[in-house]
C-alpha positions in Angstrom: -5.8 -13.0 -68.0 -2.6 -11.3 -66.8 -4.6 -9.6 -64.0 -6.1 -13.0 -63.0 -2.7 -14.7 -63.0 -1.3 -11.9 -60.9 -4.1 -12.2 -58.3 -3.7 -15.9 -58.1 0.0 -15.5 -57.5 -0.8 -13.1 -54.6 -3.2 -15.6 -53.1 -0.5 -18.3 -53.4 2.1 -16.2 -51.8 -0.1 -15.1 -48.9 -1.4 -18.6 -48.1 0.1 -20.0 -44.9 3.0 -22.4 -45.6 3.3 -23.4 -41.9 -0.2 -24.8 -41.5 0.4 -27.5 -38.8 -2.3 -28.5 -36.4 -1.5 -28.5 -32.7 -3.2 -31.2 -30.5 -3.0 -29.7 -27.0 -3.8 -31.8 -23.9 -5.5 -29.4 -21.5 -6.9 -31.8 -18.9 -6.7 -35.5 -18.0 -8.2 -35.6 -14.5 -11.6 -34.1 -14.9 -14.5 -36.2 -16.3 -16.9 -33.2 -16.7 -16.8 -30.0 -18.7 -19.4 -27.4 -19.9 -19.5 -26.5 -23.6 -21.6 -23.8 -25.1 -22.4 -23.4 -28.8 -23.3 -25.4 -31.9 -21.6 -28.7 -32.2 -21.6 -32.3 -33.5 -20.4 -35.3 -31.7 -18.8 -38.2 -33.5 -17.8 -41.4 -31.8 -15.4 -44.4 -32.1 -14.9 -47.3 -29.8 -11.5 -48.2 -28.3 -10.6 -50.3 -31.3 -11.2 -47.4 -33.6 -14.5 -48.7 -35.1 -17.3 -46.2 -35.6 -20.0 -46.4 -32.9 -23.6 -47.3 -33.6 -24.5 -43.7 -33.2 -22.0 -42.3 -35.7 -22.6 -38.5 -35.5 -25.0 -36.6 -33.2 -25.9 -33.0 -33.8 -26.6 -31.2 -30.5 -29.1 -28.4 -30.2 -27.4 -25.0 -29.9 -27.0 -24.1 -26.2 -25.0 -25.0 -23.1 -24.2 -28.7 -22.7 -22.6 -30.5 -19.7 -20.3 -33.4 -20.8 -19.8 -36.0 -18.2 -18.1 -39.4 -18.4 -19.5 -42.5 -16.6 -17.3 -45.5 -17.2 -17.2 -45.9 -21.0 -20.4 -43.8 -21.6 -20.4 -40.1 -22.5 -23.4 -38.4 -21.0 -24.6 -35.1 -22.5 -27.1 -32.9 -20.7 -28.5 -29.5 -22.0 -28.3 -27.1 -19.1 -31.2 -24.8 -20.3 -33.6 -27.6 -21.3 -34.5 -31.1 -20.1 -32.6 -32.8 -22.8 -30.0 -35.6 -22.4 -28.1 -38.0 -24.5 -25.8 -41.0 -23.9 -23.1 -42.3 -26.2 -21.1 -45.4 -25.6 -17.5 -45.4 -26.9 -13.9 -44.6 -26.2 -13.0 -41.7 -28.6 -15.2 -38.7 -29.2 -14.7 -35.8 -31.6 -16.6 -32.5 -31.1 -16.8 -30.2 -34.1 -18.6 -27.0 -34.8 -18.3 -23.5 -33.3 -18.4 -23.6 -29.5 -16.9 -22.2 -26.3 -14.9 -24.2 -23.8 -13.3 -22.5 -20.8 -13.8 -19.1 -22.4 -12.1 -20.1 -25.7 -13.9 -20.4 -29.0 -13.0 -23.6 -30.7 -13.9 -25.7 -33.8 -12.6 -29.1 -32.7 -12.0 -31.0 -29.5 -11.2 -34.7 -28.9 -12.0 -36.8 -25.8 -10.2 -40.0 -25.1 -11.3 -42.5 -22.4 -8.0 -44.1 -21.1 -8.6 -46.2 -18.0 -9.7 -43.8 -15.3 -8.4 -40.7 -17.2 -10.3 -38.6 -19.6 -8.0 -36.8 -22.0 -9.4 -33.4 -23.3 -7.4 -32.5 -26.5 -7.8 -29.2 -28.4 -7.1 -29.0 -32.1 -5.7 -25.6 -33.1 -3.6 -24.0 -35.9 -0.1 -23.8 -34.6 0.1 -20.0 -34.5 -3.2 -19.8 -32.6 -1.7 -22.2 -30.2 1.5 -20.0 -29.9 -0.6 -17.0 -29.0 -1.8 -18.9 -25.9 1.8 -20.2 -25.1 3.4 -16.8 -25.4 0.8 -15.2 -23.1 1.6 -17.7 -20.5 5.4 -18.0 -20.9 6.6 -14.4 -21.2 5.3 -10.9 -20.4 3.9 -9.0 -23.5 5.8 -5.9 -22.3 9.2 -7.6 -22.9 11.4 -6.4 -25.8 10.2 -7.2 -29.3 13.4 -9.2 -30.0 12.9 -11.4 -26.9 9.3 -12.1 -28.0 10.4 -13.1 -31.5 13.1 -15.4 -30.0 10.5 -17.0 -27.8 8.0 -17.4 -30.6 10.6 -19.3 -32.7 11.7 -21.4 -29.8 8.1 -22.3 -28.9 7.2 -23.1 -32.5 10.3 -25.3 -32.8 9.6 -27.0 -29.4 6.1 -27.8 -30.5 7.3 -29.5 -33.7 10.0 -31.4 -31.7 7.3 -32.7 -29.3 4.9 -33.4 -32.2 7.6 -35.6 -33.7 8.4 -37.3 -30.4 4.7 -38.0 -29.7 3.5 -38.9 -33.2 2.2 -42.2 -32.0 0.2 -40.6 -29.2 -3.2 -38.8 -29.2 -1.7 -35.4 -28.3 1.3 -33.4 -29.3 1.9 -31.1 -26.3 0.7 -30.7 -22.7 -0.6 -27.4 -21.6 1.4 -27.3 -18.3 5.0 -26.9 -17.2 5.8 -30.5 -18.3 6.0 -29.0 -21.8 5.3 -25.3 -22.4 2.4 -23.6 -20.6 -0.6 -22.8 -22.7 -3.2 -20.3 -21.5 -6.7 -21.2 -22.6 -8.4 -17.9 -22.2 -5.5 -15.7 -23.3 -6.4 -12.4 -24.9 -4.3 -11.7 -28.0 -1.9 -8.9 -27.1 -0.7 -7.0 -30.1 3.0 -7.4 -29.2 2.6 -11.2 -29.0 0.6 -11.4 -32.2 3.2 -9.3 -33.9 6.1 -11.5 -32.7 4.3 -14.7 -33.8 3.2 -13.4 -37.1 6.5 -11.7 -38.1 8.4 -15.0 -37.4 5.7 -17.1 -39.2 7.3 -20.3 -40.5 10.7 -19.8 -38.8 12.1 -22.7 -36.8 15.4 -24.0 -35.5 17.0 -27.0 -37.1 20.2 -28.9 -36.4 23.3 -27.6 -38.2 24.5 -31.2 -38.7 21.3 -33.0 -39.7 18.8 -30.3 -40.5 16.3 -32.1 -38.3 14.0 -30.3 -35.9 16.1 -29.0 -33.0 15.2 -29.7 -29.4 14.5 -26.1 -28.5 14.1 -26.4 -24.7 13.9 -23.2 -22.7 13.5 -22.2 -19.1 12.9 -19.1 -17.0 16.4 -18.3 -15.5 19.7 -20.1 -15.9 21.3 -18.5 -12.9 24.5 -17.7 -14.9 24.9 -20.6 -17.3 22.8 -23.3 -19.1 23.2 -27.0 -19.0 22.8 -30.1 -21.2 20.1 -32.7 -21.6 22.4 -35.5 -20.5 23.1 -33.7 -17.2 19.6 -32.7 -16.3 17.6 -35.7 -17.6 20.4 -38.3 -17.8 20.0 -38.6 -21.5 22.8 -40.4 -23.5 23.5 -37.4 -25.8 22.9 -33.6 -25.8 22.3 -31.3 -28.7 22.0 -28.4 -26.4 25.4 -27.4 -25.0 26.5 -25.4 -21.9 26.4 -21.6 -22.5 27.7 -19.0 -20.1 25.3 -16.1 -19.5 27.1 -13.0 -18.1 23.8 -11.0 -17.7 22.3 -13.7 -15.5 25.6 -14.2 -13.5 25.4 -10.6 -12.3 21.6 -10.6 -11.6 20.9 -10.7 -7.9 17.2 -11.6 -8.4 18.4 -15.1 -9.5 19.0 -16.0 -5.9 16.4 -17.8 -3.9 16.0 -19.8 -0.7 13.2 -21.9 0.9 12.8 -23.5 4.3 11.2 -27.0 4.4 9.9 -28.6 7.5 12.1 -31.7 8.1 9.2 -33.9 9.4 7.0 -33.0 6.4 9.8 -33.8 4.0 10.5 -37.1 5.8 6.8 -38.1 5.3 7.0 -37.3 1.6 10.2 -39.3 1.1 8.8 -42.2 3.1 5.9 -42.5 0.6 8.4 -42.3 -2.3 10.8 -44.9 -1.0 8.4 -47.1 1.0 10.5 -46.8 4.1 9.7 -48.7 7.4 8.0 -46.9 10.3 10.3 -45.0 12.7 13.0 -44.1 10.1 14.3 -40.5 10.3 16.0 -38.3 7.7 19.5 -37.5 8.7 21.0 -35.6 5.8 20.6 -34.7 2.1 23.6 -34.9 -0.3 23.2 -33.3 -3.7 25.5 -35.0 -6.3 26.7 -32.2 -8.5 27.2 -32.3 -12.2 28.3 -29.5 -14.5 27.5 -25.9 -13.6 27.0 -26.9 -9.9 23.6 -28.4 -10.7 22.6 -31.5 -8.8 21.7 -34.4 -11.2 20.9 -36.9 -8.4 20.3 -36.5 -4.6 21.2 -39.0 -1.9 19.0 -39.1 1.2 20.6 -40.6 4.3 18.2 -42.0 6.9 18.6 -43.7 10.2 19.4 -47.4 10.3 22.0 -46.9 7.6 19.4 -46.5 4.9 20.5 -44.5 1.8 18.1 -43.7 -1.1 18.7 -41.9 -4.3 16.3 -39.7 -6.4 16.8 -37.8 -9.6 17.1 -34.1 -8.9 14.3 -33.1 -11.2 12.0 -35.7 -9.6 12.8 -34.1 -6.2 11.8 -30.7 -7.7 8.5 -32.3 -8.8 8.0 -33.7 -5.3 8.5 -30.4 -3.5 6.9 -28.3 -6.3 8.7 -26.9 -9.3 7.8 -23.3 -8.3 9.1 -23.9 -4.8 12.4 -25.7 -5.4 13.1 -23.5 -8.4 16.1 -25.3 -9.9 18.6 -28.0 -9.2 21.3 -25.4 -8.7 21.2 -25.4 -4.9 23.0 -26.1 -1.6 21.5 -27.7 1.5 21.7 -26.5 5.2 20.2 -28.3 8.1 18.7 -25.8 10.6 17.2 -27.8 13.5 13.7 -28.9 12.5 14.0 -27.2 9.1 16.1 -27.7 6.0 17.2 -24.7 4.0 17.7 -24.9 0.2 19.6 -21.9 -1.2 19.9 -21.7 -5.0 20.0 -19.8 -8.2 17.9 -19.7 -11.3 14.5 -21.0 -12.2 13.8 -24.1 -14.3 15.7 -27.0 -15.7 18.5 -24.9 -17.2 18.6 -26.4 -20.7 18.4 -24.2 -23.9 17.2 -20.6 -23.9 17.1 -18.7 -20.7 14.0 -16.4 -20.9 15.2 -13.8 -18.5 18.6 -13.9 -20.1 17.0 -13.4 -23.5 15.2 -10.3 -22.1 18.5 -8.9 -20.8 20.3 -9.6 -24.1 17.6 -7.8 -26.0 17.7 -4.8 -23.6 21.4 -4.6 -24.4 20.8 -4.3 -28.1 20.8 -7.9 -29.4 18.3 -9.0 -32.0 16.4 -12.3 -31.9 18.8 -14.0 -34.3 21.7 -13.2 -32.0 19.8 -14.3 -29.0 18.9 -17.7 -30.6 22.4 -18.2 -31.8 23.8 -17.6 -28.3 21.6 -20.1 -26.6 21.4 -22.7 -29.4 24.9 -22.7 -30.9 24.3 -26.1 -32.6 21.1 -24.9 -34.3 20.4 -22.8 -37.4 17.4 -20.6 -38.2 15.3 -21.9 -41.1 12.3 -20.3 -42.9 10.1 -23.3 -43.9 9.3 -23.5 -47.6 6.4 -25.4 -49.1 8.8 -28.2 -50.1 10.4 -28.2 -46.7 7.0 -28.4 -45.1 6.3 -31.8 -46.8 9.5 -33.3 -45.3 8.6 -31.9 -41.9 5.1 -33.4 -42.1 6.7 -36.7 -42.9 8.9 -36.3 -39.7 6.1 -35.5 -37.4 3.4 -37.9 -38.7 
């Protein structure tokens, strides 16, 4: 009996405490995908009622899933087999491959003209794909651990924020990038596993902390209220001496003035014949633009949020809102520093801090001074589940 009790205690200790499911939106624009394996398809209509054809078992093989209005068409690629199911919400379960990733569950939602493809994954499996996309596996171990905790916390923060929606996180730069076909590198697996269950919470409220992060702060981080015009900020400005002295933070781009004018005309619905005369970034803290004024001919002035302007030009092109503008004839030059929105942890800064001997706890403490590191217990997990559901 003592041996059995001991073994049961080991099983209890080794069982995962942090067993949250991640609902990951991987696509919303494509109506067709190919899935290979063994799977069942269950269906509900848009009101949540079970469809006439409740659950359909598909023959093992390769199936093409295609939406036509509110009908899901299924066609076996190898054989002359096809099925049609009318509904609005479909759940695929089994063991199958989608875009080179083996999965057990995927949801499809028909929303107007969009088809939402949502993966269901254990959170640490999700983090392997995030880490592979967000940071190089060759970076220092302490940086990878800091990123794993920040990404796990960010996931929970978004899960709480979107608890009324059909997905928790997007797989693109609008949240944190998730790589579908990522191979599990041992360094990334180690960082995720060794920080299992560790998250950041607010020192004041113990609630999930908004653990934003970005590629390069350019010398100093910013606040939510400056970047996204939010009323309050839990993330505070932090100076980063390693990023201040890094010359690779600097960047510049040339944009054709006529092309930019056409883009802005579409945004502001400007009359024909109006020309762009000047661009005036309105600076907030840390020399980052929070809004931008565009001066056109005929005394027309329009304003755009700085991050919206980044989206318009491309986030990878206009790398940050920390920039100056110079008019060069038919071109406009943007010279800036850093990469990303500038809130929370700076990834390149975290790498530089680790190379200078700092551990992951010191890195997180530096970038998130209002947060505390917490190891989630079984009891704490229940309260977190209440927060995110």
